[in-house]
N, C-alpha and C positions, 0 to 999 in steps of 0.2 A: 721300462726300467723303474726302479724304486725312486721316489722323490729324493732329492739331494739333501733332505733335512731330517734324517733319522736322528732321534734324540741321543742314541748311543754313539753314533758315528755319522757325522754330517758330510763327510767327503771333502771338506775344505782343507787347505794346506795346513792350517793350524790344528785341525783335528788329527791329521796324520802325525804331526809332531807330538801331540799329546799322547797318542797311542804308542808311538815309539818310546817316549819317555816312560810311560807306564810299564811297558814290557821290560825295558832295561832296569827299571827300579825293582821289579819283581825278581828278576834273575840275579841281581847283584847280591841278594841275600844268600846265595849258594856259592859264592866265590871263596876260594881258599885264602889263607892269610895274605899272600902276596897278590892275589887276584889273577894269577896265571891259569888256574884251573877253575872252571865254573861247572860244577857237577849238578845239573838240574835233575830233580827227582824224576824217576822213570826207570824203564828197563835198561840194562847194560847191553851195549852192542857186542858183536863178535870180536871187536878190537880191544875190549876191556875198559874198565873205569878210567885208567890213566888217559887213554885216547879220548874217552868221552868228555873228560874235563877240559882237554885242549879244544875239543869241538865246541863246547859251550862258550869258551872264550872267543874263538874265531868267529862264530856266527853272530854273537851279540856285538862283537867289535865291528863287524860289517854294518850292522844296524846303526851303531853309534856314529860310524864314519859318514853314512848317508845323512844322518841327522845334523852333524856338525858342518859338513861340507855344504849342505843345502842352506845353512844359515851363515855362510861365509865366515866360518870360524867362531861364531857366537856359540858359547858353550856354557849356558847358565848352570848346568848340573855338574860341571867339571868332569864330564865323561872321559875326556882324553887323559886327564890325570890318572884316573883309575886304570885305563887300558894301557897307558904308558908303563905303569908299575908292573902290571901283569905281563906285558910284552917282554920287559927286561928280565923278569924272573924266568919266563918260559924259555928264553934263548940262552940263558946262562948255563954253560955245559956242566958246571959244578954246583949248580943251585939245587936246593932240596925240592923245589917245585918246578923243575925244568920240564919242558915238553919232550915227548918221544921224537927222535929224529925220523926222517923219511925212511932211512934204512931199518928202523926199529918197528915202525907201524906204517903200513901202506896208507892208512887213513890220513896220515899227516900230509899227504899230497893234496888232498881236498881242502884241508883246513889252512894249509900254507897259502893256497890261492886266495882265500878270503882275507887272510892277513896281509898279503901283498897288495890286494886291491884297497883295503882299508888304509894302509900306510900311504899309498899313492894319493887317495882322495883327501887325506888329512895332512899331506906333506908339510905345508907351511907351519902347521901348529904342533906337529909331533916329530916326524922324521928329522926335519931341519933343526930341531932343538936338541937332538941327541948328541952325546959326546962321540968322538971317533971310535973309541973302544966299544961303545954300545952299538953303534951302527955296524961295526964289523961282526959282532956276535949275531946280529940279526941276519946279515948277509951269509955268514957261515951256516946258519941253520937253514935258510932258504935254499942255499946252493946245493943241498943234498939232492935236489931234483935234476941238476944238470947232468946230461949224459945218460940218464936212466931211460929205459924203454919198456915196452909191454902194455902201453895204453892203447886200447882198441875201440873206445867209445868216447863219450863226452870228456873223459879224463884227459884227453890231449890238450884241452883248453886250460886245465889247471897248470900243466907244464908251460904252456904258452904265456899265461899271465904272470907266472912267477918269474920266468926268464926275462920277460919284458921289463918287469920292475927291477930285476937285478941289473939289466943293461942300463937302465936310467940312473942307477946310483953307483955305477962303476964296479959292479960285481961280475962274477963269471956267468957266461951263457954260451950256448952252443947252437950255431946256425943249422947244423945237421938235425938237431932235435926239432927245430921249427919247420924245416923242409919236410921231414918225415911226417910230422903232424899234419901239415897241409895236404900231403898226399893221402893220408888216412881220411881226413875230413872230406876230401873230394870223392873218395871211394864210397862214402856213406851218404852223400847227398843224393836225394831221389828226384824231387821236382817240387814246384810250387812252394818253395821255402821249407820243405820237410826233409829232415835228416832221419835216417834210421840210427838209433843209438846202439850201434854195434851190429854185427852180423851173426847169424846162427852158425852151427857147426858145419853146415854144408855151404856156407857163403851167402845164403839168402838174407836179404836186408829187409826185415819186416818187424822191427822193434820200434813202434811209434807210441809216444806218450808225452808227458809234460816236459821231459828233458829236451825235446825238440825246441821248446821255447825258452825255458829258464836256464838252459845251458848253451845249446848250440847257437842261439841268437843273442844272448845277453853277454857272454864272455868276449865275443869279437868287439862289441862296443866298449866294454870295460878295458880291454887290452889297448884299444885305440886311444882311450883317455889316458892310460898310463904313459903311452908313447907321445902324447900331445899331438896326435894326428886325427884327421877326419876318418870316419869309418869308411873302409874300402867299398868301392861301388858294388862289388859282387855281394858283399854282406848287406849293403843297403837294399839292393833289389830283392834279395832273398827274404830279408826281414819284412819288407813291405808285403810281399806275396804271402808270407806265413800269417801275418796279422789279419789279412783279408779273409783267411779261412778260419783261424783260431777264434775270431770273434763269434763265429756261429756255434762254438762249443760252450758258450756261456748263456744261460737262460735269461730271459727278460727280467726276472726278479733277482738276479745275482747269483744263482746257484751254478757253479761250474761242473763240467762233466766229471764223473767219478770213474776213472779208468787208468790203468798203468800203475807203476810202482811209485814209492815215495809220496803217496797222497797225503801223508801227515804234514807235508810242507804247506798245505792249504793255500793261502792267498799268495804264496810265492809264485803261483802261476800268472800273476799280474806282471811279472818282471819284463817279459818281451813286449807287452803293450807300452809300458813306460819307456823301454829302450827305443821303440819306434818313434815315440814323441821326442825323446832326447836327440835322436839322430835326424829328426825332421823328415821322416819318411812314412809316417803313419797314414794309412788310407782312411782312418777315421776322422771325422770332422773335429776341429779344435774344441776341446772341452769334453769330447765323448769318452776319451780314455779316463778322465777324472770321474765321470759319471759311472762308467763301468767299474772302475776301481772301488768307488763308494758302494755300489751295489754288492760287489763280491765281499768286501770286508764286513759290511753291515750284515750280510747273510750269515757269515761265520760267527760274528760277535753275538747276534741275536739267537743263534742256535746253541750257544754255550761253548764255543771253541776255546775261549779264554776262561779258565776255571776260577774258583773262588780265591785262589792264591795269586791270581794275575798271570798265570803261566799258560803256555800252550802245551797241553799234554799230548801224548801219542794218540792219534785218532783223527777223526774227520769233524763231526759236530761236537762230539763229546770224547772223553777218553775211551779208547777201544784198541787195546794192544794187538789183537790179531791183524790189524791193518799194517803192522810193521814188517820190515825185512830184517835179515840177520845183521845188517849194518846200522840199524836204527837204535839210537839210545834216547834217553830223555832230553838230551841236548839237540838232537837232530832236527827237531821241529822248527828250530830257529833259522832254518833255510828260508822260512817265511820272510826273513829280513829282506830278501830280494824284492818282495812285493812293495817295499818302501823306496824303490829306485827313483820314483817320481819326485822325491824330495830334492834330487839333484837339479830339478828345474827351478829357476828363480821364481820368486813370488809374483813377478809381473809377467811371467810367461803366459801365452794365450791359453795354455791348457788349464791354468788356474783361474783365468779371468773371464773366459768365454762361456756363455750358456749355450750349449749346442741345441740345435733343432733336431730332435730325434725323429727320423722318418717313420711314417706309418708302415707297419708290417702286415703282410698277408696273414690270414687266419692260420694257414699251414704252409710252411716252406720246406721243400726237399732239395738237397744238394749233394751231389757226389763229390767226395774228396778223393781224387784218384791216387795220390801218393800213399796215404795210409790204407786205402781200400775201404773207405767208410761211406755209407749212405746216411746223411744227417737229416733228421726230421724234427722241425722246431714248431712249437705252438706258443706264440707270445702271450696269449690270454691266460694260460695256466703256467707259463714259465718253464715248460718242459723241453729239454733237448734229448732226443733219442739218437743213438749211434748204432747202426746195424753194421756189424763187423764182418767184413769179407776180405781182410787183407793184413791185419796186424795180429801177430801171434807172440811176439817177444820170445820166439822159440830158442831155447838153450839146451834142449835135451841131448845128452851125449849119445852117440851111436851105440846101440846095444844096451843102454841104460834103461832102468825102469823109470817111468815118468807119468805124471798126472797132468791134466789140463791146468794151466796157470790161470786161476780165476781173474787175475788182473788184465789178462791179454786175450785169452782164447774163448771167452764167452761169445755167443752169437750176437749179443746186444748189450749196450751200456746206456746209462742215462745220468742226468744230474739230480734225480730224486730217488734213485734206487742204487743198490750196491750188489755185487756178487756176494754170495754167501761164503763166509770165511772160517767156519768152524772146521776142525779136522774131518769130521764125518761128511760135511758138505763138499769138501775138496775131494775126498776119496770117492764120493758118489755124486757127481754133479747133476743138478736138476734145473736150477734157475737159468734162464736165457741159454738153454742148451738143447741141442738135438742129439738124441742118443739112440743107439741100437741096444735093446735089452737082450742079454743072453739068456740061456735056459734057466739060470738062477736069478733072473731079474736084475742083474748088475748092469749099470749103464756104461756105455763105451766112453772112452776119452779119445780126443783127436790129437794127431800130430800136427806138423806144420801146415798152415793154410796155403792152399794153391788157388790163386785167383783164376776165375774163368770169364767173368763178364761184369761190367759196371756201367750203369747209366744213372740219370737222376731219379729213376723210379724202379730199376731192376738191378739186383746184385746177385751174383752166383759165385760160389766157391766150393772147393772140395778138399777132403782130407782123409787119409787113411786112418782108421780107428783101431783101438786096442782096448783090452779089458785088463784090469788089475786083479790079481789073485792075492787076497789078504787072509791072515789067520782069523780076523774078525771082520764081518761084513761092513761094519761102520767105522773101521779104523783107517787112519791115514798113513799107516806104516805098511809097506807091502814088500813082497820078495820077488814076485814073478809077474809076467804079463803074457797075454795071448793076443796074437795079431788078428785083425779082422779085415773086412772089405773097405772099399772107398765109399764114404758117405758124401753125397752132393747136397748142398743146401742152397736154397734161393730165397731171397726176400723181394717181394713185390709190394710197392707202397702206393696207397691211394688215401690221401688225407692222413688221418692218424692211424689208419689200419695197415698193418703189415700182414700180407699173406705169406706165410712161411711154408715152403715146400721142401720135401726131402725124398731122396731115393738112394739106393746103393747099387754099386757095381763091383765086380771083381777087380782087384789090382792088376795093372798091366806091368810091363817091365819097370823096375824101380829106377826112377830118373836120378836118384841121388848118387853121389860119388861112391865108388866101390867100397871104400872103407865103411861108410855109413850103412850101406845096404848089407854088407857082411856082418856088421855089428848086430843088426836086428835079426839076422837069418836064423839064429839059434833058438829064438822064441817060437813056441808052437803056434800053429794056425787054428783058430776057432772056426768050425765048419757050420755053425748055426744049429738050429734055426734062431732067428732073431725077430724082434718086434720093435717098431719105432715108438719113441716117446718124445713129445715136444713140451719143453718147460717154458713157462712165461716169466715175467718180471717178478722178482722177490720184493713184495711190497712191505715196507717197514710199518709195523703196527705196534700198538701199545700192550696187547695182551694175547693170550693163546685161546681166545674164545672158540668153542667148537664150530665147525662149519658143516653145512648140509651135505650129506653124501651125494657125490656126483656133480656138485656145483663146481664150476670152473671160472668163477669171477669173484672178486673181493673188492670192497670199497672201504675207505677210511671216512671218519667223520668230516674231514675237510674236503671231501669229494674226490681225492686221488683214488683212481680205480685201475685195476688190471684184470685182464681176462684173456683166456685162450679158448677160442670157439672152434670145435671140430668141423672140418669141411669135407674131407675125403679120407676114407679108410681109417679114421680114428674114432673109436666108439666107446671109450670109457675115459674117466678123468676124475680129478679131485683137486684138493688144495692141501699142500704140505705146509705145516706150521713148525717153525724152528725157533729156538730160544738161544740167545747169546752168540749168534753168528753174523749179526748185521751191525755196521757202524753207526746207523742212524738211530736205532732204538732197540729195545730189549727183545722184541719178537719180529718175525717176518712171516708172510704168507705167500706161497708161490703156487699159482694154478698150473695144472698140467693135463695133457690128454695123451692117450696111447692107443695102440692097436691091441685087440684081443687075439686076432689071428696072426699067423706067421707072415712075415714080409717076404715077398718074392723079388728077385733081381729085376730092377727097372720099374717096379710098381711104385708110383709116387704116393705120398701122403701129404695132406695140406691142412693147415689151421690158420685162422685169423688170430693174430696176437695184438693186444691193445694195451696201451698205457695212456690214460687220460686224466686230466685234472677236474673232470666234471662228471660225477656219477649220475647226474640227472639226464645226461644225454643217452637216451635209450639205444640209439643206433651205435653209440660207442661201445656199450656193454654187449649188445647182441651181435651187431656187425654183419650178420648174414644178409641183411637187407641191402648192403652195399655191393655185394658180389653177385653177378648174374650167372657166371659159369666158367668152367675150365675145359678147353678143348685140347686134344692131343693130336699131333701129326708126327711124321717121321723125324722131324728136326727140332720141334719146339713145343712148349706148352703155351697156349694162348689164353690169357686171363681177360675175361670180359667183366667189366664193372657195371653196376646198375645205372650209372650216369652216362653210359655209352663209351667210356674210355676203354682202350685195349692196350695191354702190355704183353710182350713176348719174352718168354724165358727160353733161351737156347739150351737144348739137351743133347746135342751131338748124336742124336739117334739112339740114346740109351734108355729112353723112357717109353713105357706103353701104358695103356689104360687098364 
């Protein structure tokens, strides 16, 4: 981990306070006259500018609340005076700068939850000082949530915390709402602390991302604080289990995994780590959460995540608007406020006062995370975390609808130093971290929901039925029709930093989905082939579009970060695709790939070594063929023989031949 003494952000409690003050000062410049609407520069969300202004208020109010509550009411910048004025203007039903009600904008549900939490955390210094009429207007605005339904993912917790606050201040609430939400939450709990953030159209629960932490585990703690109760044992146990796995998704140099939606919330992903410390259930040593938090925030600050205006623009390291979703506005980024949850710990808490002993790590660690279906490969020397994805697809494609791979969920692999390509053409024709069948026009296949087959600490196997998009322009992301294809099976076998990626295809059997879903797709034509496999590697962020040598399938940066795809079996051509404007890290990206020149037959496997390394000087890392001794095939499995004598077995269910 990074030393705790970064000059920009040193990780002390005082530096967290200073950063919070700086962010709040920068956003205050964009407040409306009453302060109820804070319209932070950036794109407008699908909910519109009115809602975006409310969002800017709610999310910065949450940050101010953590800042003031953590200082036991000490408020040197008179933050609560500012937010008090904005609050009263926002809930005034006849005010010129009132907020939209929950019935007028669904997004108001999300922001009302932040406001309820902030009011509870600052109750002695704000709520308790309001006049009865002012309190009633706040209650009336929040009460729009009571009795509403239709929340099917982490949104149930917005209703829970709002109604918990209403109950504490004598407002209306509904036990039926809470009971229904508990039932929904339990239906989405998987195991090991992981929740699926909703279910797909067929009921499959495979939507795993940062919401598992900053929503599903943080809101139970905040609700318990509103009620003045200890966190329930079920949530304590699940939170501890989650942190024990989530810690492996942050690199040793502070870079967190780039996967899933709402990535522009950046260091908001620290919230569950702080929640575990506050609840007293963290599996990390005292002080380790502080160090991890310092690493993560310093990583973003040093990479330019806070711009010259002192704002958090939409993006990851820098402003990059393709990272956004339809619900993202310029104000949305301040969900990062949750990353300041640690300020609720008093200054004499052991998390702030203890210098942890960081245990030595092995050169390479691999770990299977069964709930999300991930195989995690970490190398502390270069700070890289790689996630090989065989179980999380975030699948929301409607039956019969035309759909593309979701680059945030359906790629074969993710890391903390690379990103899926996000330009329209890259989404329409996926290459990076993708296994595709190329049709007769060289168009790559997209995959539907991922079906898990096998997962150990070194081997992961999954499959998915694929399809092709038919577009008016080959590089457009707008499409009208699709063609259905076979089932593509993908396997990842890991030895050190090397992933042996294998693929083969079979014909689909009886569709296991509900009749409505199967019928919805039955109208689309079947593509009969022939097809060829292509395996795409990691999209390496680079600073320019310098030409690459023909046939070369590895690329390195000046800092040593290297990616390569080495053909092993039935892949005989390759190259490097360079794109501009599709990557949130920098202006260009380079993606190595290999493919077949001959048609692929049913059950014939292809294989390539896929490498992402922080050390270009490691010849074995770039070449990789010296680490693999051979691949043997029998009726039930592929047997992977490594040069060091290790053996891994890939189950094939009798579908593969040599």
